[in-house]
C-alpha positions as CSV (number, residue, x, y, z in Angstrom):
1,M,45.8,-62.6,16.9
2,R,45.2,-59.1,15.5
3,K,48.1,-57.1,14.1
4,P,49.2,-53.8,15.7
5,V,48.9,-51.2,13.0
6,T,48.7,-47.5,12.2
7,L,45.6,-46.4,10.1
8,I,45.9,-43.7,7.5
9,T,42.6,-42.4,6.1
10,G,42.5,-40.3,2.9
11,A,45.8,-42.0,2.0
12,N,45.7,-41.1,-1.7
13,G,45.9,-37.3,-1.0
14,E,48.9,-35.0,-1.0
15,I,49.9,-35.6,2.6
16,G,49.1,-39.4,2.4
17,H,51.7,-40.0,-0.3
18,G,54.5,-38.4,1.7
19,L,53.4,-39.8,5.0
20,I,53.3,-43.4,3.8
21,A,56.7,-43.1,2.3
22,H,58.1,-41.7,5.5
23,L,56.6,-44.1,7.9
24,A,57.4,-47.2,5.8
25,G,61.0,-46.0,5.2
26,A,61.5,-45.4,9.0
27,G,60.5,-49.0,9.7
28,H,57.3,-47.9,11.4
29,Q,54.7,-50.5,12.5
30,D,52.5,-52.0,9.8
31,I,50.3,-49.5,7.9
32,I,46.8,-49.9,6.7
33,T,45.1,-47.3,4.5
34,L,41.5,-46.3,3.8
35,D,40.5,-44.2,0.8
36,L,37.5,-43.8,-1.5
37,K,39.8,-44.9,-4.4
38,P,42.3,-47.7,-4.7
39,L,45.7,-46.8,-3.3
40,D,48.3,-45.5,-5.7
41,E,50.1,-48.5,-7.1
42,R,53.5,-46.9,-6.2
43,L,52.5,-47.0,-2.5
44,R,50.8,-50.4,-2.4
45,P,54.0,-52.4,-1.6
46,R,54.6,-50.1,1.4
47,V,51.4,-51.0,3.3
48,L,50.0,-54.1,4.9
49,S,46.5,-53.5,3.5
50,A,44.8,-50.9,1.4
51,L,41.1,-50.7,1.9
52,V,38.7,-48.9,-0.5
53,G,35.8,-47.4,1.3
54,D,34.1,-44.5,3.1
55,I,34.8,-43.3,6.6
56,L,31.0,-42.9,7.0
57,D,30.6,-46.7,6.5
58,H,30.1,-48.1,10.0
59,N,30.3,-51.7,8.7
60,L,33.7,-51.1,7.2
61,L,35.0,-49.4,10.3
62,Q,33.7,-52.4,12.4
63,R,35.6,-54.7,10.0
64,L,38.8,-52.7,10.8
65,V,38.2,-53.1,14.5
66,S,37.7,-56.9,14.1
67,E,40.8,-57.5,12.0
68,Y,43.4,-55.1,13.4
69,E,44.7,-53.6,16.6
70,I,44.9,-49.9,15.9
71,H,47.5,-47.9,17.9
72,G,47.7,-44.8,15.8
73,I,45.4,-42.9,13.4
74,Y,46.4,-40.2,10.9
75,H,43.0,-39.0,9.8
76,L,43.7,-37.2,6.5
77,A,40.4,-37.8,4.8
78,A,38.4,-34.6,4.2
79,L,36.4,-32.7,1.6
80,L,38.6,-29.7,0.9
81,S,37.8,-26.0,1.2
82,T,36.5,-25.0,-2.2
83,R,34.5,-28.1,-2.8
84,S,33.0,-27.8,0.7
85,E,31.5,-24.5,-0.3
86,Y,29.6,-26.1,-3.1
87,T,28.2,-28.9,-1.0
88,P,28.2,-27.8,2.6
89,D,25.9,-30.6,3.8
90,T,28.2,-33.3,2.3
91,A,31.2,-31.5,3.7
92,H,29.7,-31.6,7.2
93,R,29.0,-35.3,6.9
94,V,32.5,-36.2,5.6
95,N,34.5,-33.8,7.7
96,V,32.6,-33.9,11.0
97,E,30.6,-37.2,11.1
98,G,33.6,-39.0,9.6
99,T,35.9,-37.6,12.2
100,L,33.5,-38.5,15.0
101,N,33.4,-42.1,13.7
102,L,37.2,-42.3,13.8
103,L,37.4,-40.8,17.3
104,T,34.8,-43.3,18.5
105,L,36.9,-46.1,16.8
106,A,40.0,-44.8,18.6
107,H,38.3,-44.9,21.9
108,E,37.0,-48.4,21.4
109,Q,40.4,-49.6,20.3
110,S,42.1,-48.1,23.4
111,R,39.6,-49.8,25.7
112,W,40.2,-53.1,23.9
113,H,44.0,-53.2,23.9
114,G,44.6,-51.0,27.0
115,N,46.9,-48.4,25.3
116,P,46.2,-44.8,24.2
117,V,45.5,-44.4,20.5
118,T,47.4,-41.4,19.1
119,F,45.1,-39.5,16.8
120,L,46.8,-37.0,14.4
121,F,44.4,-34.6,12.8
122,P,45.4,-32.1,10.0
123,S,43.5,-29.0,10.7
124,S,43.9,-25.8,8.7
125,I,44.4,-22.0,8.7
126,A,40.8,-22.1,7.4
127,V,39.7,-22.1,11.1
128,Y,40.6,-18.4,11.2
129,G,38.3,-15.6,10.0
130,L,39.7,-12.2,9.9
131,P,37.0,-9.6,9.2
132,D,38.8,-7.4,6.6
133,I,42.1,-6.8,4.8
134,A,43.0,-4.0,7.2
135,T,42.7,-6.3,10.2
136,K,44.7,-9.0,8.3
137,E,47.5,-6.6,7.6
138,K,47.6,-5.4,11.3
139,A,47.3,-8.8,12.8
140,G,50.7,-10.0,11.8
141,R,51.5,-13.6,13.0
142,V,48.2,-14.9,14.3
143,R,48.1,-17.1,17.4
144,E,45.9,-20.2,17.9
145,N,43.2,-18.5,20.0
146,D,42.9,-15.4,17.8
147,Y,40.2,-14.8,15.2
148,N,38.6,-18.2,15.4
149,F,35.6,-17.1,13.4
150,P,35.8,-19.2,10.2
151,T,33.8,-18.0,7.2
152,T,33.7,-21.3,5.3
153,M,32.0,-24.7,5.9
154,Y,35.5,-26.3,5.7
155,G,36.9,-23.9,8.4
156,C,33.8,-24.5,10.6
157,N,34.3,-28.3,10.2
158,K,37.9,-28.2,11.1
159,L,37.5,-25.9,14.1
160,Y,34.6,-28.1,15.4
161,C,36.6,-31.3,14.9
162,E,39.5,-29.8,16.9
163,H,37.0,-29.3,19.8
164,L,35.7,-32.8,19.3
165,G,39.2,-34.1,19.6
166,R,39.9,-32.1,22.7
167,Y,36.6,-33.4,24.2
168,F,37.5,-37.0,23.5
169,A,41.0,-36.5,24.9
170,K,40.1,-34.7,28.1
171,H,36.4,-35.1,28.9
172,Y,34.8,-38.0,27.2
173,R,34.0,-41.1,29.3
174,Q,32.2,-44.2,28.1
175,L,30.4,-44.5,31.4
176,A,30.3,-41.3,33.5
177,A,30.0,-43.3,36.7
178,E,33.3,-45.2,36.0
179,R,35.3,-42.0,35.1
180,I,37.4,-44.0,32.7
181,P,39.6,-41.9,30.4
182,S,38.7,-42.4,26.7
183,G,42.3,-43.3,25.7
184,V,42.2,-41.0,22.7
185,D,45.4,-38.9,22.5
186,F,44.2,-36.3,20.0
187,R,46.8,-33.9,18.4
188,A,46.1,-31.4,15.6
189,I,48.2,-29.3,13.4
190,R,46.8,-26.2,11.7
191,F,48.5,-26.4,8.3
192,P,49.2,-23.4,6.1
193,G,48.9,-23.8,2.3
194,L,50.8,-27.0,1.4
195,I,52.8,-27.3,-1.8
196,S,53.8,-30.8,-3.1
197,A,56.1,-31.5,-6.0
198,V,54.7,-35.0,-6.4
199,T,50.9,-34.7,-6.3
200,V,48.7,-32.3,-8.2
201,P,46.4,-30.0,-6.2
202,A,42.9,-31.3,-5.5
203,G,40.5,-28.6,-4.5
204,G,42.1,-26.4,-1.8
205,T,41.6,-22.7,-1.7
206,S,45.3,-22.1,-1.3
207,D,46.1,-24.3,-4.3
208,Y,46.8,-21.3,-6.6
209,A,50.5,-21.5,-5.6
210,P,51.1,-25.2,-6.6
211,E,48.7,-24.8,-9.6
212,M,51.0,-22.0,-10.9
213,M,54.0,-24.3,-10.7
214,H,52.4,-27.4,-12.2
215,A,51.0,-25.4,-15.1
216,A,54.3,-23.7,-15.8
217,A,56.1,-27.0,-15.8
218,Q,53.7,-28.4,-18.4
219,G,53.9,-25.3,-20.6
220,K,50.3,-24.4,-19.9
221,P,48.9,-20.9,-19.2
222,Y,47.5,-20.3,-15.8
223,A,45.0,-17.7,-14.5
224,C,45.4,-17.2,-10.8
225,F,42.1,-16.7,-9.0
226,V,43.4,-14.4,-6.3
227,S,44.8,-10.9,-6.6
228,P,48.6,-10.4,-6.8
229,E,48.6,-8.9,-3.3
230,A,46.9,-11.9,-1.6
231,R,49.2,-13.3,1.0
232,L,49.2,-16.6,2.9
233,P,51.6,-18.8,4.8
234,F,52.9,-21.8,2.8
235,M,54.9,-24.9,3.5
236,A,56.7,-27.5,1.4
237,M,55.2,-31.0,1.7
238,P,58.3,-32.6,3.3
239,D,58.0,-30.2,6.2
240,A,54.3,-31.1,6.6
241,I,55.2,-34.8,6.9
242,K,58.0,-33.9,9.4
243,A,55.6,-31.9,11.5
244,L,53.0,-34.7,11.7
245,T,55.6,-37.3,12.7
246,L,57.3,-35.0,15.2
247,L,54.0,-34.2,16.9
248,A,53.0,-37.9,16.9
249,A,56.3,-38.8,18.7
250,A,56.2,-36.0,21.2
251,P,55.8,-37.1,24.9
252,V,52.2,-36.2,26.0
253,G,53.6,-34.4,29.0
254,K,55.4,-31.9,26.8
255,L,52.2,-30.8,25.1
256,S,50.6,-27.6,26.4
257,Q,47.7,-27.7,24.0
258,R,45.9,-30.0,21.5
259,S,46.0,-27.8,18.4
260,Y,49.2,-26.2,17.0
261,N,50.0,-23.6,14.3
262,I,53.1,-24.4,12.2
263,G,54.7,-22.1,9.7
264,A,57.5,-22.0,7.2
265,F,57.3,-18.9,4.9
266,S,54.7,-16.3,3.8
267,L,54.4,-15.1,0.2
268,S,52.0,-13.0,-1.8
269,A,50.6,-14.5,-5.0
270,A,52.8,-12.0,-7.0
271,E,55.9,-13.2,-5.2
272,V,55.0,-16.8,-6.0
273,R,54.4,-15.9,-9.7
274,D,57.8,-14.1,-9.8
275,R,59.6,-17.2,-8.5
276,V,57.8,-19.4,-11.0
277,I,58.7,-17.2,-13.9
278,R,62.3,-17.2,-13.0
279,A,62.3,-21.0,-12.9
280,F,60.1,-21.4,-16.0
281,P,60.8,-18.2,-18.2
282,R,58.1,-19.2,-20.7
283,A,55.4,-19.5,-18.1
284,A,52.2,-17.5,-18.9
285,I,50.6,-16.5,-15.6
286,S,47.8,-14.0,-15.4
287,F,45.5,-12.9,-12.6
288,E,41.7,-13.3,-13.1
289,V,40.2,-12.9,-9.6
290,D,37.4,-15.3,-8.6
291,T,35.6,-13.0,-6.2
292,A,34.3,-15.8,-4.0
293,R,37.5,-17.8,-3.7
294,A,39.6,-14.7,-3.3
295,A,37.3,-13.5,-0.5
296,I,38.0,-16.7,1.4
297,V,41.8,-16.2,1.2
298,D,41.4,-12.6,2.5
299,T,40.0,-13.9,5.7
300,W,42.9,-16.2,6.4
301,P,46.0,-14.9,8.2
302,A,49.0,-13.7,6.2
303,D,51.2,-15.6,8.7
304,V,50.9,-17.6,11.9
305,D,52.7,-17.7,15.3
306,D,54.1,-21.2,15.7
307,G,55.9,-20.5,19.0
308,P,54.1,-23.2,21.0
309,A,55.0,-25.9,18.5
310,R,58.6,-24.8,18.5
311,R,58.7,-24.8,22.3
312,D,56.7,-28.0,23.0
313,W,57.9,-30.4,20.4
314,G,60.8,-28.8,18.7
315,W,59.2,-27.7,15.4
316,R,61.6,-26.1,12.9
317,P,60.9,-25.9,9.2
318,E,63.7,-27.3,7.0
319,F,62.4,-25.6,3.9
320,E,62.3,-21.8,4.0
321,A,61.2,-20.1,0.8
322,D,64.4,-20.2,-1.2
323,R,65.2,-23.8,-0.3
324,A,61.6,-24.9,-0.8
325,F,61.4,-23.5,-4.3
326,N,65.0,-24.0,-5.6
327,E,65.9,-27.3,-4.0
328,Y,62.6,-29.1,-3.8
329,L,59.7,-27.8,-5.8
330,F,61.1,-26.6,-9.1
331,P,63.6,-29.4,-9.7
332,M,61.1,-32.2,-8.7
333,I,58.1,-30.7,-10.5
334,G,60.2,-30.3,-13.6
335,Q,61.5,-33.8,-13.4
336,F,58.1,-35.2,-12.9
337,Y,56.7,-33.7,-16.1
338,R,59.8,-34.6,-18.1
339,Q,59.2,-38.2,-17.1
340,Q,55.6,-38.0,-18.0
341,G,56.4,-36.6,-21.4
């Protein structure tokens, strides 16, 4: 008999580390993971099975279907924003075709065991594309349906995958004549810039904030690639994990939409730098603007309106800026590198 499991793709990433620890600690059903690299050994005891492979590998996905009964999917695997700009064709294959493969798998699993498959998708503020700085400053807290004109391949991929998920959840039928619902319960969160004290940044355009902290904790100089005035919404990783699990647990009847903004705090790059220098007085942080990467940040909102998430499924961040930096980020990052040394 096949085991009921939750599948986490891209499990070695920043979100995957925290999510596995949370789900395993909460006594969640068995977890299986899929990543291009072997799962971090620290996480291995927490999961039933850790597969190494590609979400574009149909044979591997069929193996999953044959061995496990999948009731939930956290689809974290993606090629991130900066890397996607260098290889847009690869980004499309991984981010769009990979997501389509997983949505199809979810549909097939639901038809097999007769229950909806909850599909959690981490989207991004990269889905937005504000035309200029003046508009960004006037826009204030941007709502989900505003400025959906992404300027990057990553943003295009994420926005399209949100539409794919909505299509599978509301419109897709295996056989049109039967009018049988797909069984895919798709739910997406548009994350702001995420900052983790445990994992090192890996190619996101908002990574200048965590990169500052990790460099300072190691005593290394850091040249920030955006201007001091560049502003984005950010979130500490524990709140990102909380949001995913809250949305996953929300009754479907409470959800008024398929994609949700969430927010915690908004800071300029200069404000992040000032906090880092207060915590690490010897930090050497300069600004050397990378025109291409900085231009991407300028098209993303300075803050987001997360009213629907607060109303529909009780979203509230636990880590505002002061608590995020002083109680989570600085102590844990400092401890991490002290242990490394």
